[in-house]
C-alpha positions in Angstrom: 0.0 0.0 0.0 1.5 3.3 -1.0 1.3 6.4 1.1 -0.2 9.4 -0.7 2.4 12.1 -1.0 -0.3 14.8 -0.2 -0.8 13.2 3.2 2.8 13.6 4.1 3.8 16.7 2.2 2.7 19.1 4.9 5.0 17.3 7.4 8.3 17.5 5.5 9.8 19.9 8.1 8.8 17.7 11.0 10.2 14.6 9.3 13.6 16.4 8.6 13.7 17.8 12.2 13.0 14.3 13.5 15.9 12.9 11.5 18.2 15.5 12.9 17.1 14.9 16.5 19.3 11.8 16.3 22.3 13.8 15.3 23.9 15.8 12.5 23.6 14.4 9.0 23.6 15.3 5.3 20.9 15.3 2.7 21.5 11.9 1.0 21.7 10.0 4.3 18.6 11.8 5.6 16.6 10.8 2.5 18.0 7.2 2.8 16.9 7.1 6.4 13.4 8.1 5.4 13.3 5.5 2.7 14.5 2.8 5.1 12.0 3.8 7.9 9.1 3.6 5.4 10.3 0.3 3.8 10.9 2.2 0.5 7.3 3.5 0.3 8.3 7.2 0.7 11.2 9.4 -0.3 11.6 13.1 -0.6 12.5 14.5 -4.0 15.9 16.2 -3.9 14.4 19.6 -4.7 11.9 19.3 -1.9 14.6 18.2 0.5 17.0 21.1 -0.2 14.2 23.6 -0.3 13.1 22.5 3.1 16.7 22.7 4.3 16.9 26.4 3.2 13.5 27.2 4.8 14.5 25.5 8.1 17.9 27.2 8.1 16.3 30.6 7.4 13.9 30.0 10.3 16.8 29.3 12.6 15.7 25.6 13.2 18.8 24.1 11.7 22.3 25.1 10.9 24.7 23.7 8.3 28.4 23.2 7.8 30.8 21.6 5.4 32.1 18.2 6.4 35.8 17.4 6.5 35.8 14.3 4.3 39.3 13.2 3.4 38.1 11.1 0.4 35.1 11.6 -1.9 32.8 14.6 -2.3 32.6 17.3 0.4 29.2 17.1 2.1 27.1 19.8 3.7 25.9 18.6 7.1 22.8 19.8 9.0 22.3 20.0 12.7 19.2 20.9 14.7 19.4 24.1 16.8 17.8 24.6 20.2 15.1 26.6 18.5 14.6 23.7 16.0 14.2 21.2 18.9 11.4 23.4 20.3 9.8 23.7 16.9 10.0 19.9 16.5 8.2 19.4 19.8 5.5 21.9 18.8 5.0 20.3 15.4 4.7 16.9 17.0 2.0 18.2 19.4 0.2 19.8 16.4 0.4 16.5 14.5 -1.0 14.5 17.5 -3.9 16.9 17.7 -4.6 16.8 14.0 -4.3 13.0 14.0 -6.8 12.7 16.9 -9.2 15.0 15.2 -9.1 13.2 11.9 -9.6 9.9 13.7 -12.7 11.3 15.3 -14.0 12.6 12.0 -13.6 9.4 10.1 -14.5 6.9 12.8 -17.9 5.3 12.2 -20.4 5.7 15.0 -21.1 2.5 17.0 -24.8 2.7 16.1 -24.3 2.9 12.4 
């Protein structure tokens, strides 16, 4: 069963912040983690991912720096800020409230 992109699209920032709560990482690994966690059912398009990185960095929720790789391509790493951790907690609370409301709206009544 595939997950509708529209259902997840509004939660891209929350998903990225959640990935960074576990530690600094770079774009390819974050996207790979998302794919693994969803069993390959969902991945962010590269343009979506990097647009979200810019938006989150401008909001002060993440910061970025260049890695010090000795071999291979240089990678831009992202880390969550204290402000980003607060935003993550707020976004999770909002998600829980929305999820509960949707469950109430789509649940069939016992008498039906």
